[in-house]
C-alpha positions in Angstrom: 26.0 -0.9 124.8 28.8 0.5 122.8 28.7 3.7 124.8 29.5 1.8 127.9 32.4 -0.3 126.6 34.9 1.2 129.0 32.7 0.4 132.0 32.0 -3.2 130.9 35.4 -4.4 131.6 35.2 -3.1 135.2 32.0 -5.0 136.0 31.7 -8.1 138.2 32.2 -11.5 136.7 28.4 -12.0 136.7 28.0 -8.8 134.6 30.8 -9.9 132.3 29.3 -13.3 131.7 25.9 -11.8 131.2 27.2 -9.3 128.6 29.1 -12.0 126.6 26.2 -14.4 126.5 23.6 -11.8 125.9 25.5 -10.5 122.9 25.7 -14.1 121.6 22.0 -14.4 122.1 21.2 -11.1 120.3 23.5 -12.1 117.4 21.8 -15.5 117.1 18.4 -13.8 117.0 19.5 -11.3 114.4 21.0 -14.1 112.3 18.3 -16.7 112.6 15.2 -14.9 113.8 14.9 -17.4 116.7 15.2 -16.7 120.4 17.2 -19.2 122.4 18.8 -19.3 125.9 22.1 -17.6 126.7 23.7 -21.0 127.1 22.4 -22.3 123.8 23.5 -19.0 122.1 27.0 -19.3 123.6 27.4 -22.8 122.3 26.1 -21.7 118.9 28.6 -18.9 118.8 31.4 -21.4 119.5 30.7 -22.8 116.1 30.7 -19.6 114.1 32.7 -16.8 115.7 36.2 -15.8 115.0 38.5 -18.2 116.8 40.0 -15.4 118.9 36.7 -15.1 120.8 36.2 -18.9 121.4 38.0 -18.8 124.7 36.0 -15.7 125.9 32.7 -17.5 125.1 33.9 -20.7 126.7 34.9 -18.8 129.9 31.5 -17.1 130.0 29.7 -20.4 129.6 31.9 -22.0 132.3 31.0 -19.2 134.7 27.3 -19.0 133.9 25.2 -19.3 137.0 28.1 -19.1 139.5 27.2 -15.6 140.8 30.8 -14.7 141.6 31.7 -11.1 142.2 35.4 -11.1 141.2 36.5 -9.8 137.8 37.9 -12.3 135.3 41.0 -10.8 133.8 40.6 -12.7 130.5 37.0 -11.4 130.1 38.1 -7.9 131.2 40.7 -7.7 128.5 38.7 -9.1 125.7 35.2 -7.8 126.4 35.5 -4.3 124.7 36.8 -5.9 121.5 34.1 -8.5 121.6 31.4 -5.9 122.0 32.8 -4.1 118.9 33.1 -7.4 117.0 29.5 -8.4 117.7 28.3 -4.8 117.0 29.8 -5.1 113.5 28.2 -8.5 113.0 24.8 -7.0 114.0 25.2 -4.1 111.7 25.9 -6.5 108.8 22.8 -8.6 109.6 20.7 -5.4 109.7 21.9 -4.3 106.3 21.6 -7.8 104.9 17.9 -8.0 105.9 16.9 -4.7 104.3 
C-alpha cells in the first residue's frame, strides 16, 4: 500500500473511505488479534489514534456505504500521511509481538 500512496489521494471517495477504514481494521487486528467490521474498526480508532486523524476517520465513517464517485478534498489531503502513520503503528506492533 505504501508504494501506491501518491495514487491513493486521486481515487474516488469510495476508494478513499475503503482505504481509511481498511487501515483501521488492519491496525485493530494487529493490535488485538481480533477481526471486526470496518465500521467497528473506525469507531475503535476514534478512541486511540492521534487527534489529527480523528476528522479523517469520522469523514470516512460518515461516507461508508454511500458509493459516491467524487473525491473528498479532506480525505485527499490527509490520506498519504494517514497511510504512513498507520504503517508505523503496524511496524511497531509487528516488532512488539516478536
